[in-house]
KOLBA-77741 format. One line per 5 residues: for each residue z, x, y of N, C-alpha, C, O. Coordinates in Angstrom, 1 decimal, padded with zeros to 4 digits, m for minus. Layout:
<atoms>
Z:X:Y:Z:X:Y:Z:X:Y:Z:X:Y  ...
</atoms>
This chain:
<atoms>
086.1:064.5:141.5:085.8:063.3:140.8:085.6:063.5:139.3:086.1:062.8:138.5  084.8:064.5:139.0:084.5:064.8:137.6:085.7:065.2:136.8:085.9:064.8:135.7  086.6:066.0:137.5:087.8:066.4:136.8:088.7:065.2:136.4:089.4:065.2:135.4  088.7:064.2:137.3:089.5:063.0:137.1:089.0:062.3:135.9:089.7:061.9:135.0  087.6:062.2:135.8:087.0:061.5:134.7:087.2:062.2:133.4:087.4:061.6:132.3
087.2:063.6:133.5:087.4:064.4:132.3:088.9:064.2:131.8:089.1:064.1:130.6  089.8:064.2:132.7:091.2:064.0:132.3:091.4:062.6:131.7:092.2:062.5:130.7  090.8:061.6:132.3:090.9:060.2:131.7:090.3:060.2:130.3:090.8:059.5:129.4  089.2:060.8:130.1:088.6:060.9:128.8:089.5:061.6:127.8:089.6:061.1:126.6  090.1:062.7:128.2:091.0:063.4:127.3:092.2:062.5:127.0:092.7:062.5:125.8
092.7:061.8:128.0:093.9:060.9:127.7:093.5:059.8:126.8:094.3:059.4:125.9  092.3:059.2:127.0:091.8:058.1:126.1:091.7:058.6:124.7:092.2:058.0:123.7  091.2:059.8:124.5:091.0:060.4:123.1:092.4:060.7:122.5:092.6:060.4:121.3  093.3:061.1:123.3:094.7:061.4:122.8:095.3:060.1:122.4:096.0:060.0:121.4  095.2:059.0:123.2:095.7:057.7:122.9:095.2:057.2:121.6:095.9:056.6:120.8
093.9:057.4:121.4:093.2:056.9:120.2:093.5:057.8:119.0:093.1:057.4:117.9  094.1:058.9:119.2:094.4:059.8:118.1:093.2:060.6:117.6:093.3:061.1:116.5  092.2:060.7:118.4:091.0:061.3:117.9:090.9:062.8:118.3:090.3:063.6:117.6  091.6:063.2:119.4:091.5:064.6:119.8:090.1:065.1:119.9:089.2:064.4:120.3  090.0:066.3:119.4:088.7:067.0:119.4:088.0:066.9:118.0:086.9:067.5:117.9
088.7:066.3:117.1:088.2:066.3:115.7:087.1:065.3:115.6:087.2:064.2:116.1  086.0:065.6:114.8:085.0:064.7:114.6:085.1:064.2:113.1:085.4:065.0:112.2  084.9:062.9:112.9:085.1:062.4:111.6:084.0:063.0:110.7:083.0:063.3:111.1  084.3:063.1:109.4:083.4:063.7:108.4:082.0:063.0:108.4:081.0:063.7:108.3  082.0:061.7:108.5:080.6:061.1:108.4:079.8:061.3:109.7:078.6:061.4:109.6
080.5:061.4:110.9:079.8:061.8:112.1:079.3:063.2:112.1:078.2:063.5:112.5  080.1:064.1:111.5:079.7:065.5:111.4:078.5:065.6:110.5:077.6:066.4:110.8  078.5:064.9:109.4:077.4:064.9:108.4:076.1:064.4:109.1:075.1:065.0:109.0  076.3:063.3:109.9:075.1:062.7:110.6:074.6:063.7:111.6:073.3:063.8:111.8  075.4:064.4:112.3:075.0:065.4:113.4:074.3:066.5:112.7:073.2:067.0:113.2
074.8:067.0:111.6:074.1:068.1:110.9:072.7:067.6:110.4:071.7:068.4:110.5  072.7:066.4:109.9:071.4:065.9:109.4:070.4:065.7:110.5:069.2:066.1:110.3  070.8:065.3:111.7:069.9:065.2:112.8:069.4:066.6:113.3:068.3:066.7:113.6  070.3:067.6:113.3:069.9:068.9:113.6:068.8:069.4:112.6:067.9:070.1:113.0  069.0:069.2:111.4:068.0:069.6:110.4:066.7:068.8:110.5:065.7:069.4:110.3
066.8:067.5:110.8:065.6:066.7:111.1:064.8:067.3:112.2:063.6:067.4:112.2  065.5:067.7:113.3:064.8:068.3:114.5:064.1:069.6:114.1:063.0:069.8:114.5  064.8:070.4:113.3:064.2:071.6:112.8:062.9:071.3:112.0:061.9:072.0:112.1  063.0:070.4:111.1:061.9:070.0:110.3:060.7:069.5:111.2:059.6:069.9:110.9  061.0:068.7:112.2:060.0:068.2:113.0:059.3:069.3:113.8:058.0:069.3:113.9
060.0:070.2:114.3:059.5:071.3:115.1:058.5:072.2:114.2:057.5:072.6:114.7  058.9:072.4:113.0:058.1:073.2:112.1:056.8:072.5:111.6:055.9:073.1:111.0  056.8:071.1:111.8:055.7:070.3:111.4:054.9:069.7:112.6:054.3:068.7:112.4  054.9:070.4:113.7:054.0:070.1:114.8:054.5:069.0:115.7:053.7:068.2:116.3  055.8:068.8:115.8:056.3:067.8:116.7:057.1:068.4:117.9:057.7:069.5:117.7
057.0:067.8:119.0:057.8:068.3:120.2:058.8:067.2:120.4:058.5:066.1:120.7  060.1:067.6:120.3:061.2:066.7:120.6:061.4:066.5:122.1:061.5:067.4:122.8  061.3:065.2:122.5:061.5:064.8:123.9:062.9:064.4:124.2:063.4:064.7:125.3  063.6:063.8:123.3:064.9:063.3:123.5:065.6:063.0:122.2:065.0:062.5:121.3  066.9:063.3:122.2:067.8:062.9:121.1:068.8:061.9:121.5:069.2:061.9:122.7
069.1:061.0:120.6:070.1:059.9:120.9:069.8:059.2:122.2:070.7:059.1:123.0  068.6:058.6:122.3:068.3:057.8:123.4:068.9:056.4:123.3:068.8:055.8:122.3  069.6:056.0:124.4:070.3:054.7:124.4:069.7:054.0:125.6:069.7:054.4:126.7  069.2:052.8:125.3:068.5:052.0:126.3:069.6:051.3:127.1:070.7:051.0:126.6  069.3:051.0:128.4:070.4:050.4:129.2:070.9:049.1:128.7:072.1:048.8:128.9
070.1:048.3:128.1:070.5:046.9:127.7:070.5:046.8:126.2:070.2:045.8:125.6  071.0:047.9:125.5:071.0:047.9:124.1:069.8:048.5:123.5:068.7:048.5:124.1  069.9:049.0:122.3:068.8:049.7:121.7:069.1:051.2:121.6:069.7:051.7:122.5  068.7:051.8:120.5:068.9:053.2:120.3:067.9:053.8:119.4:067.4:053.2:118.5  067.6:055.1:119.7:066.6:055.8:118.9:067.2:057.2:118.7:067.6:057.9:119.7
067.3:057.7:117.5:067.9:059.0:117.2:067.1:060.1:117.8:067.6:061.0:118.5  065.7:060.1:117.6:064.9:061.1:118.1:063.6:060.5:118.6:062.9:059.7:118.0  063.2:060.9:119.8:061.9:060.5:120.4:061.1:061.8:120.5:061.6:062.8:121.1  059.9:061.8:119.9:059.2:063.1:119.9:057.7:062.7:120.0:057.3:061.6:119.9  056.9:063.8:120.1:055.4:063.7:120.1:054.9:064.4:119.0:055.2:065.6:118.8
054.1:063.8:118.2:053.4:064.4:117.0:052.1:065.0:117.6:051.2:064.3:117.9  052.2:066.4:117.8:051.1:067.0:118.4:049.8:067.0:117.6:048.7:067.1:118.1  049.9:066.9:116.3:048.8:066.9:115.4:048.0:065.6:115.5:046.8:065.6:115.4  048.7:064.5:115.6:048.1:063.2:115.7:048.1:062.6:117.1:047.6:061.5:117.3  048.7:063.3:118.1:048.7:062.9:119.4:049.4:061.5:119.5:048.8:060.5:120.1
050.5:061.3:118.9:051.3:060.0:118.9:052.7:060.3:119.4:053.3:061.3:119.1  053.2:059.2:120.0:054.6:059.2:120.4:055.3:058.7:119.1:054.9:057.7:118.5  056.5:059.3:118.8:057.2:058.9:117.5:058.6:058.6:117.8:059.3:059.4:118.4  059.1:057.4:117.3:060.5:057.0:117.4:061.0:057.2:116.0:060.6:056.5:115.1  062.1:058.0:115.9:062.6:058.4:114.6:064.0:058.0:114.4:064.9:058.2:115.3
064.3:057.4:113.3:065.7:057.1:112.8:066.0:058.1:111.7:065.2:058.3:110.8  067.1:058.8:111.8:067.6:059.8:110.9:068.7:059.2:110.0:069.7:058.7:110.6  068.6:059.2:108.7:069.6:058.8:107.8:070.0:060.0:107.0:069.2:060.5:106.2  071.3:060.3:107.1:071.8:061.5:106.3:072.9:061.0:105.3:073.7:060.2:105.7  072.8:061.5:104.1:073.7:061.2:103.1:074.1:062.4:102.3:073.3:063.4:102.3
075.2:062.4:101.6:075.6:063.5:100.8:074.9:063.4:099.4:074.9:064.4:098.7  074.4:062.2:099.1:073.6:062.1:097.8:072.8:060.8:097.9:073.0:060.0:098.9  071.9:060.6:097.0:071.1:059.4:097.0:071.5:058.5:095.8:070.8:057.7:095.3  072.8:058.7:095.4:073.4:058.0:094.2:073.3:056.5:094.4:073.1:055.8:093.5  073.4:056.0:095.6:073.5:054.6:095.9:072.2:054.1:096.5:072.1:053.1:097.2
071.1:054.8:096.3:069.8:054.4:096.8:069.3:055.4:097.9:070.0:056.3:098.3  068.0:055.2:098.2:067.4:056.1:099.2:068.0:055.8:100.6:068.1:054.6:100.9  068.3:056.8:101.4:068.9:056.5:102.7:068.0:055.6:103.6:068.6:054.9:104.4  066.7:055.7:103.5:065.8:054.9:104.4:066.0:053.4:104.1:065.6:052.6:105.0  066.6:053.1:103.0:066.8:051.6:102.7:067.9:051.1:103.6:068.0:049.8:103.7
068.7:051.9:104.2:069.7:051.5:105.1:069.1:051.0:106.5:069.9:050.5:107.3  067.9:051.3:106.7:067.2:050.9:108.0:066.8:049.4:107.7:065.6:049.1:107.5  067.7:048.5:107.8:067.5:047.1:107.6:067.0:046.4:108.9:066.7:047.1:109.9  066.8:045.1:108.8:066.3:044.3:109.9:067.1:044.5:111.2:066.5:044.7:112.3  068.4:044.5:111.1:069.2:044.7:112.3:069.1:046.0:112.9:069.0:046.2:114.1
069.0:047.1:112.1:068.9:048.4:112.6:067.5:048.6:113.2:067.3:049.3:114.2  066.5:048.0:112.6:065.1:048.1:113.1:065.1:047.4:114.5:064.4:047.9:115.4  065.8:046.3:114.7:065.8:045.7:116.0:066.4:046.6:117.1:065.9:046.6:118.2  067.5:047.3:116.7:068.0:048.3:117.7:067.0:049.4:118.0:066.9:049.7:119.2  066.4:049.9:117.0:065.3:050.9:117.3:064.2:050.4:118.1:063.8:051.0:119.1
063.7:049.2:117.8:062.6:048.6:118.5:063.0:048.3:120.0:062.2:048.6:120.9  064.2:047.9:120.3:064.7:047.7:121.6:064.7:049.0:122.4:064.3:049.1:123.6  065.2:050.0:121.7:065.2:051.3:122.4:063.8:051.8:122.7:063.6:052.4:123.7  062.9:051.7:121.7:061.6:052.1:121.8:060.9:051.4:123.0:060.1:052.0:123.8  061.1:050.1:123.0:060.4:049.3:124.1:060.9:049.7:125.5:060.2:049.7:126.4
062.2:050.0:125.6:062.7:050.5:126.9:062.1:051.8:127.2:061.7:052.0:128.4  061.9:052.7:126.3:061.3:054.0:126.5:059.8:053.8:127.0:059.4:054.4:127.9  059.1:052.9:126.3:057.7:052.6:126.6:057.6:052.0:128.0:056.6:052.3:128.7  058.5:051.1:128.4:058.5:050.6:129.7:058.7:051.6:130.8:058.0:051.6:131.8  059.5:052.6:130.5:059.7:053.7:131.4:058.5:054.5:131.6:058.2:055.0:132.7
057.7:054.7:130.5:056.5:055.5:130.6:055.4:054.8:131.3:054.6:055.4:132.1  055.4:053.5:131.2:054.3:052.6:131.8:052.9:053.2:131.5:052.1:053.3:132.4  052.7:053.4:130.2:051.4:053.8:129.8:051.0:052.9:128.6:051.2:053.2:127.5  050.4:051.7:128.9:050.1:050.7:127.9:049.2:051.1:126.8:049.2:050.5:125.7  048.4:052.2:127.0:047.4:052.6:125.9:048.0:053.7:125.0:047.2:054.2:124.2
049.3:054.0:125.1:049.8:055.1:124.3:049.9:054.6:122.9:050.3:053.5:122.6  049.6:055.6:122.0:049.8:055.3:120.5:051.1:055.8:120.1:051.6:056.9:120.4  051.8:054.9:119.3:053.2:055.3:118.9:053.4:054.7:117.5:052.7:053.8:117.0  054.5:055.2:116.9:054.8:054.7:115.5:056.3:054.9:115.3:057.0:055.5:116.1  056.8:054.3:114.2:058.2:054.4:113.9:058.4:055.1:112.5:057.8:054.7:111.5
059.1:056.2:112.5:059.4:057.0:111.3:060.8:056.9:111.0:061.7:056.6:111.8  061.1:057.3:109.7:062.5:057.4:109.2:062.5:058.8:108.5:061.6:059.1:107.7  063.5:059.6:108.8:063.7:060.9:108.1:065.0:060.8:107.4:066.1:060.4:107.9  064.9:061.0:106.1:066.1:061.1:105.2:066.5:062.5:105.0:065.7:063.4:104.8  067.8:062.8:105.2:068.3:064.1:104.9:069.5:064.0:103.9:070.4:063.3:104.1
069.3:064.6:102.7:070.3:064.6:101.7:071.0:066.0:101.6:070.3:066.9:101.3  072.2:066.0:101.9:073.0:067.2:102.0:074.1:067.2:100.9:075.2:066.8:101.1  073.7:067.6:099.7:074.6:067.7:098.6:075.2:069.1:098.5:074.7:070.0:097.9  076.4:069.2:099.2:077.0:070.5:099.3:077.7:071.0:098.0:078.0:072.1:097.9  077.8:070.1:097.1:078.4:070.4:095.8:077.4:070.9:094.8:077.7:071.3:093.7
076.1:070.7:095.1:075.0:071.1:094.2:074.9:072.6:094.1:075.3:073.3:095.0  074.4:073.1:093.0:074.2:074.6:092.8:073.3:075.2:093.9:073.6:076.3:094.4  072.3:074.4:094.4:071.4:074.8:095.5:071.7:073.8:096.6:071.1:072.8:096.6  072.6:074.2:097.6:072.9:073.2:098.6:071.9:073.1:099.7:072.2:072.5:100.8  070.7:073.5:099.5:069.7:073.3:100.6:069.4:071.8:100.7:069.4:071.1:099.7
069.1:071.4:101.9:068.9:069.9:102.2:067.6:069.5:101.6:066.6:070.2:101.5  067.6:068.2:101.2:066.3:067.5:100.8:065.9:066.6:102.0:066.6:065.7:102.3  064.8:067.0:102.6:064.4:066.3:103.8:063.1:065.5:103.4:062.1:066.1:103.0  063.1:064.2:103.7:062.0:063.3:103.4:061.6:062.6:104.6:062.4:061.9:105.2  060.4:062.8:105.0:059.9:062.2:106.3:058.9:061.0:105.9:057.9:061.2:105.3
059.4:059.8:106.3:058.6:058.6:106.1:057.9:058.2:107.4:058.5:057.6:108.3  056.6:058.6:107.4:055.8:058.2:108.6:055.4:056.7:108.6:055.2:056.2:107.5  055.3:056.1:109.7:055.0:054.7:109.8:055.9:053.9:108.9:055.4:053.0:108.1  057.2:054.1:109.0:058.1:053.4:108.1:058.2:051.9:108.3:058.4:051.2:107.3  057.9:051.5:109.5:057.9:050.0:109.7:057.0:049.8:111.0:056.9:050.6:111.8
056.4:048.6:111.0:055.5:048.3:112.1:056.2:047.7:113.3:057.3:047.2:113.2  055.5:047.6:114.4:056.0:046.8:115.6:055.6:045.4:115.3:054.5:045.0:115.2  056.6:044.5:115.3:056.3:043.1:115.1:055.5:042.5:116.3:055.6:043.0:117.4  054.7:041.5:116.0:053.8:040.9:117.0:054.6:040.4:118.2:054.0:040.4:119.3  055.8:040.0:118.0:056.5:039.3:119.2:057.0:040.4:120.2:057.4:040.0:121.3
056.9:041.7:119.9:057.4:042.7:120.8:056.2:043.1:121.8:055.1:043.4:121.4  056.6:043.1:123.1:055.6:043.6:124.1:056.5:044.5:125.1:057.7:044.3:125.2  055.8:045.3:125.7:056.5:046.2:126.7:055.7:046.2:128.0:056.2:046.9:129.0
</atoms>
């Protein structure tokens, strides 16, 4: 059964002309998420899940535990090649926050621990590969936005 599904997926990709190639912006985003995970691990976080997708909509790039503050953290990662057009965290608008909130609420319902402390962070990763020093600029915004009052889990 798995081989049939794999063959159908390959055929779909071939039909769409995507093959095995990843678009440049997706590759940049994936690299940024990898770097964000490394940053989190070196700063006392335990990564629990990457790219969590809730059954009825909602998504969270990284779910982790901040071991220093004993908090569950839902993180959105924004990766850009420069900050020429503004800070990447500004792209986390109301619509994006709603997707993150729905994903987080699904995660919290699965935990069924009403007293757990949690927060929402945004990590910006700027990868300017044309710069003389191509090392990434990683900015971690803790408590980037609150949980609106209307949300319950």
